[in-house]
C-alpha positions in Angstrom: 108.4 73.5 78.4 106.4 70.3 78.7 102.7 70.2 77.7 101.8 69.5 81.3 103.7 72.6 82.5 102.1 74.6 79.7 98.6 73.5 80.7 99.3 74.3 84.4 100.6 77.8 83.5 97.6 78.5 81.3 95.2 77.4 84.1 97.0 79.6 86.6 96.7 82.5 84.2 93.0 82.0 83.9 92.5 81.7 87.6 94.6 84.9 88.1 92.4 86.7 85.6 89.3 85.9 87.7 90.7 87.1 91.0 89.9 90.7 92.1 92.0 93.4 90.5 94.0 94.9 93.4 95.3 97.9 91.4 93.4 100.5 93.4 94.7 99.0 96.7 98.3 99.0 95.4 98.4 102.4 93.9 96.3 104.6 96.3 97.1 105.1 100.0 93.7 106.9 100.4 91.8 104.0 98.9 93.5 101.6 101.4 92.5 103.9 104.2 88.9 104.2 103.0 88.6 100.5 102.4 89.9 99.6 105.9 87.8 102.3 107.5 84.7 101.1 105.8 85.3 97.5 107.0 85.7 98.7 110.6 82.6 100.9 110.3 80.5 98.0 108.9 81.4 95.8 112.0 80.8 98.7 114.4 77.5 99.6 112.8 76.4 95.9 112.8 76.5 95.9 116.6 74.0 98.8 116.8 71.9 97.5 113.8 71.3 94.3 115.7 71.1 95.6 119.2 68.8 98.6 118.5 65.7 96.8 117.1 66.1 94.0 119.6 66.1 96.5 122.4 62.9 98.1 121.0 61.4 94.7 120.8 62.3 93.9 124.5 60.9 97.3 125.6 57.6 97.1 123.7 57.1 93.5 122.5 55.5 95.1 119.5 56.3 94.4 115.8 54.8 97.8 114.9 57.2 99.6 117.2 60.1 97.8 115.6 58.8 98.5 112.1 58.4 102.2 112.9 62.2 102.5 112.8 62.0 102.4 109.0 59.5 105.3 108.9 61.7 107.3 111.3 64.8 106.7 109.2 63.5 107.3 105.7 62.8 111.0 105.7 66.1 112.1 107.3 68.0 109.8 104.8 66.3 111.5 101.8 66.5 115.1 103.1 70.1 114.9 104.4 71.2 112.7 101.5 70.3 115.5 99.0 71.8 118.2 101.3 74.9 116.0 101.9 75.5 115.9 98.1 75.5 119.7 97.9 77.7 119.9 101.0 80.3 117.5 99.5 80.7 119.8 96.5 81.2 122.9 98.7 83.6 121.9 101.5 86.5 119.5 102.1 85.1 116.0 101.8 87.5 114.7 104.3 86.1 117.0 106.9 82.5 115.8 106.2 83.6 112.2 106.6 85.5 112.8 109.8 82.7 114.9 111.3 79.9 112.5 110.5 81.9 109.5 111.8 82.5 111.4 115.0 78.8 112.2 115.2 77.9 108.5 114.7 80.2 107.7 117.6 78.4 110.2 119.8 75.1 108.7 119.0 76.4 105.3 119.9 77.5 106.8 123.2 73.9 108.0 123.8 72.7 104.4 123.2 75.2 103.1 125.7 74.2 105.6 128.4 70.5 104.8 127.8 71.2 101.0 128.0 73.0 101.5 131.3 70.0 103.1 132.9 68.0 101.0 135.4 65.0 101.3 133.1 66.1 102.2 129.5 63.8 104.7 127.8 62.2 104.1 124.4 62.1 107.5 122.8 65.9 108.0 122.7 66.2 104.9 120.5 64.0 106.5 117.8 65.8 109.8 118.1 69.2 108.1 117.6 67.8 106.0 114.7 66.7 109.3 113.0 70.1 110.9 113.8 72.0 107.9 112.4 70.0 108.1 109.2 70.6 111.8 108.9 74.4 111.5 109.4 74.5 108.6 107.0 72.7 110.7 104.4 75.3 113.5 104.9 78.3 111.2 104.8 77.5 108.9 101.9 77.8 111.5 99.1 81.2 112.6 100.4 82.4 109.0 100.6 81.2 108.2 97.1 82.4 111.3 95.5 85.9 111.0 97.1 86.3 107.6 95.5 86.1 109.1 92.1 88.8 111.5 93.1 91.4 109.2 94.6 91.2 106.3 92.2 92.4 106.6 88.6 89.8 106.6 85.8 90.8 103.2 84.5 90.6 101.5 87.9 87.1 102.6 88.8 85.5 99.2 88.1 88.2 97.4 90.2 87.6 99.9 93.0 83.9 99.3 92.9 84.5 95.5 93.0 86.8 95.8 96.0 84.3 98.0 97.8 81.5 95.6 97.1 83.6 92.8 98.3 84.3 94.7 101.5 80.6 95.3 102.0 79.7 91.7 101.5 82.3 90.5 104.0 80.9 93.0 106.5 77.3 92.2 105.8 77.9 88.5 106.3 80.4 88.5 109.2 79.3 91.7 110.9 75.7 90.7 111.9 76.8 87.2 112.8 79.4 88.5 115.3 77.0 91.2 116.5 74.2 88.6 117.1 76.6 86.6 119.3 77.7 89.7 121.3 74.1 90.8 121.9 72.9 87.3 122.8 75.7 86.6 125.2 76.7 90.0 126.5 73.7 92.3 126.1 73.0 95.6 124.5 75.4 97.8 126.4 78.6 95.9 125.4 77.4 95.9 121.8 77.0 99.7 121.9 80.5 100.0 123.5 82.0 98.0 120.7 80.3 100.4 118.3 81.8 103.4 120.0 85.3 101.9 119.8 84.8 101.1 116.1 83.8 104.6 115.2 86.7 106.0 117.3 89.1 103.9 115.2 87.4 104.9 112.0 87.8 108.6 112.9 91.5 108.2 113.4 91.9 106.5 110.0 89.7 109.1 108.2 91.9 111.9 109.7 94.9 110.4 107.8 93.1 110.9 104.4 94.5 113.5 102.1 92.6 116.8 102.0 89.9 116.9 99.3 89.0 120.6 99.0 86.2 121.8 96.7 86.7 123.6 93.4 87.8 127.2 93.8 84.5 128.6 92.5 82.3 126.2 94.5 79.0 127.6 95.8 77.5 127.2 99.2 75.0 124.3 99.6 71.6 125.5 98.3 68.4 124.3 96.8 69.5 125.9 93.5 72.7 123.8 93.6 70.8 120.6 94.2 68.5 121.5 91.3 71.5 122.0 89.1 72.7 118.5 89.9 69.2 117.1 89.1 69.1 119.0 85.8 72.5 117.6 84.8 71.4 114.0 85.6 68.2 114.5 83.6 70.2 115.8 80.6 72.4 112.7 80.5 70.5 109.6 79.2 73.3 107.2 80.4 73.1 108.5 84.0 69.3 108.6 83.9 69.3 104.9 82.7 71.4 103.8 85.6 69.1 105.4 88.1 65.9 104.2 86.4 67.0 100.6 86.0 68.1 100.4 89.7 64.8 101.9 90.9 62.8 99.5 88.7 64.8 96.4 89.7 64.4 97.2 93.4 60.7 98.3 93.2 59.6 95.2 91.3 62.0 92.5 92.6 62.9 93.2 96.3 60.9 90.6 98.2 62.9 90.4 101.4 60.0 91.6 103.6 57.9 88.5 102.6 60.7 85.9 103.1 59.2 84.7 106.4 56.0 83.8 104.5 57.9 82.2 101.6 59.7 80.0 104.1 56.3 79.0 105.6 54.9 78.1 102.2 57.9 76.0 101.3 57.6 74.3 104.7 61.1 75.3 105.5 61.1 77.7 108.5 64.7 76.8 109.2 65.7 78.4 105.9 64.7 82.0 106.7 68.2 83.1 107.8 69.7 81.4 104.7 67.2 83.3 102.5 68.5 86.6 103.8 72.1 85.5 103.5 71.9 83.9 100.0 72.1 87.2 98.1 75.2 88.3 100.0 76.8 84.9 99.3 76.2 85.3 95.6 77.6 88.8 95.6 80.6 87.6 97.5 81.4 84.9 95.0 81.1 87.4 92.1 83.4 89.8 94.0 86.0 87.1 94.5 85.9 86.4 90.7 85.6 89.9 89.5 89.0 90.4 87.9 87.5 90.2 84.4 85.3 93.2 85.0 88.3 95.5 85.0 88.7 94.8 81.3 85.1 95.8 80.4 84.5 99.0 78.5 80.8 98.8 77.9 79.6 99.3 81.5 76.0 99.9 80.5 75.8 96.3 79.5 76.8 95.4 83.1 74.0 97.5 84.4 71.4 96.0 82.1 72.6 92.4 82.2 73.0 92.4 86.0 69.5 93.9 86.6 67.9 91.5 84.1 69.7 88.6 85.7 68.5 89.8 89.1 64.9 89.8 87.9 65.2 86.4 86.2 66.7 84.9 89.4 64.0 86.4 91.6 61.3 85.1 89.2 62.8 81.6 89.4 63.0 81.8 93.2 59.2 82.5 93.3 58.4 79.8 90.8 60.4 76.8 92.2 59.0 74.8 95.1 62.3 73.3 96.2 64.0 75.3 99.0 67.5 74.5 97.8 66.7 75.7 94.3 65.1 78.8 95.8 68.3 79.5 97.8 70.4 79.0 94.7 68.3 81.4 92.7 68.6 84.0 95.5 72.4 83.6 95.3 72.3 84.2 91.6 70.1 87.2 92.2 72.8 88.7 94.5 75.5 88.1 91.9 73.3 89.9 89.3 72.7 92.8 91.7 76.4 93.2 92.3 77.2 93.1 88.6 74.7 95.9 87.9 76.1 97.8 90.8 79.6 97.6 89.5 78.4 99.0 86.2 76.5 101.9 87.8 79.3 102.9 90.1 81.9 102.9 87.3 79.7 105.0 85.0 79.0 107.5 87.8 82.7 107.8 88.7 83.9 107.9 85.1 81.5 110.5 83.7 80.3 113.0 86.4 82.4 116.2 86.6 84.3 116.8 89.9 82.3 120.0 90.7 79.0 118.0 90.5 80.1 114.7 91.9 78.8 115.3 95.4 75.3 116.4 94.3 74.9 113.5 92.0 76.1 111.2 94.8 73.2 112.6 96.8 70.8 111.6 94.1 72.4 108.2 94.0 71.6 107.8 97.7 67.9 108.2 96.7 68.4 105.7 93.9 69.5 102.8 96.0 67.6 103.6 99.2 64.1 104.5 98.1 63.8 101.6 95.7 64.1 98.8 98.3 61.8 100.6 100.7 59.1 100.9 98.0 59.9 97.4 96.8 59.1 95.9 100.3 55.7 97.7 100.2 54.9 96.4 96.8 55.9 92.8 97.7 53.7 92.9 100.9 50.7 94.3 99.0 51.0 91.8 96.1 51.5 88.9 98.5 48.2 89.9 100.2 46.4 89.9 96.8 48.0 87.0 94.9 49.9 84.9 97.5 53.5 84.9 98.4 55.1 82.9 95.6 53.1 84.7 92.9 54.2 88.0 94.4 57.8 87.0 94.1 57.8 85.5 90.6 55.6 88.2 89.1 57.9 90.9 90.5 60.9 89.3 88.9 59.0 89.1 85.5 58.0 92.8 85.9 61.6 93.7 86.6 62.9 92.0 83.4 60.1 93.7 81.4 60.9 97.1 82.9 64.6 96.8 82.2 63.8 95.9 78.5 61.5 98.9 78.2 64.0 101.3 79.7 66.7 100.0 77.3 64.4 100.9 74.4 63.7 104.3 75.9 67.4 105.1 76.8 69.5 103.2 74.2 72.6 105.3 75.0 73.1 103.2 78.1 73.6 100.1 76.1 76.1 101.8 73.8 78.1 103.5 76.5 81.9 102.9 76.0 84.3 104.3 78.5 87.0 104.9 75.9 84.7 106.9 73.4 82.0 108.5 75.6 82.5 112.3 75.6 81.6 112.7 79.3 84.0 109.8 80.2 86.9 111.4 78.2 86.2 114.8 79.7 86.1 113.4 83.3 89.4 111.5 82.6 91.1 114.7 81.5 89.7 116.6 84.5 91.0 114.0 86.9 94.4 113.9 85.4 94.7 117.7 85.6 93.5 117.6 89.2 96.1 115.0 90.1 98.9 117.1 88.5 97.7 120.2 90.5 97.7 118.2 93.8 101.2 116.8 93.0 102.5 120.3 92.4 100.9 121.6 95.6 102.5 118.8 97.6 105.8 119.4 96.0 105.5 123.2 96.9 104.7 122.4 100.5 107.7 120.0 100.7 110.0 122.7 99.3 108.7 125.3 101.7 109.2 122.9 104.6 112.9 122.5 103.8 113.6 126.2 103.7 
């Protein structure tokens, strides 16, 4: 082989190593269904996510009325997220997913009927917003815990990367298409598209394999939720993933003050780019995430990604050039995704099957409450110190808090998927469950031929 051919082959191998690992997609039919269903749901939800606040704005012309949606949504998300975790451990997770998707479709139908009234009413919009939040809280633990069941232990990082890639595609393209539909066709057509999307999602979810609970599973209860919380508290690695995510979002989630940052930089035109930059950074990392499948020390991904997020946010607040700010926000998005890959892998590789739903409920709090509180912190700090200072000081505080948490919870840094006791126990449990399900399917096939 010539030296030129050898160099070309080496370059192709390096590029191939960077591309996303498609092993979960190739090996798991259920993963393909969930991935496709999720993409459809993102686009369907984007229609309502854009149309709903715009309709409230048109009916009230009040920023406070639009902002009240956040308050209406938070409590149902927390309460039903915790209950949904217990429910996911007690019933067939497929049934939870199908039922909640159908419920979301019904709520979209209510939005459509209200939009078609000669004079649409305001209060149903808040009721639907609370209902959507509640159903999302019920569904998310079942979805997250199902992933740990249908994807082999060694492919969890690759599955997390593919799911993040799907989310980034949906978060960039979905709102863009939704904005055009709402602008040119109105609210009712947008809600109609949402209904069609959820109907298609229900059909895909019905094709998923059953995911029954353990034979000795208890009914959902406060005691069961407390048992999950005690387990998380007793595991320093898990505790570290939750704490670092909360700290990163609380100190360094400045999205709510982006309009003021754009004003200070004399770049009002850049506001949309500011909101999109993080997703672009995450998308780039997702498209080059093949190397993460070979990582064993996933705690380092959590810590490194969160610290990178904080550093990038600090730099975004420090620089006065809008293009450097946008570049920093893109790097922040990449850091956030890297940390998320580590968190998701550790959760799916270490949490026992019988507790996976309840811990997924706690995870809902981990990644939903942090950004909400972070927006409050950013707004208050901006009022005291100015916008740019609020941004860069939050980034510095994020990096400092990540460092302190590493000192307090050193096991997170030393986590190794091939030596960690919880990881090895979970791997053995998953392999045993896979064998049991294979035997059950074979028995059903034999019975069908008699």
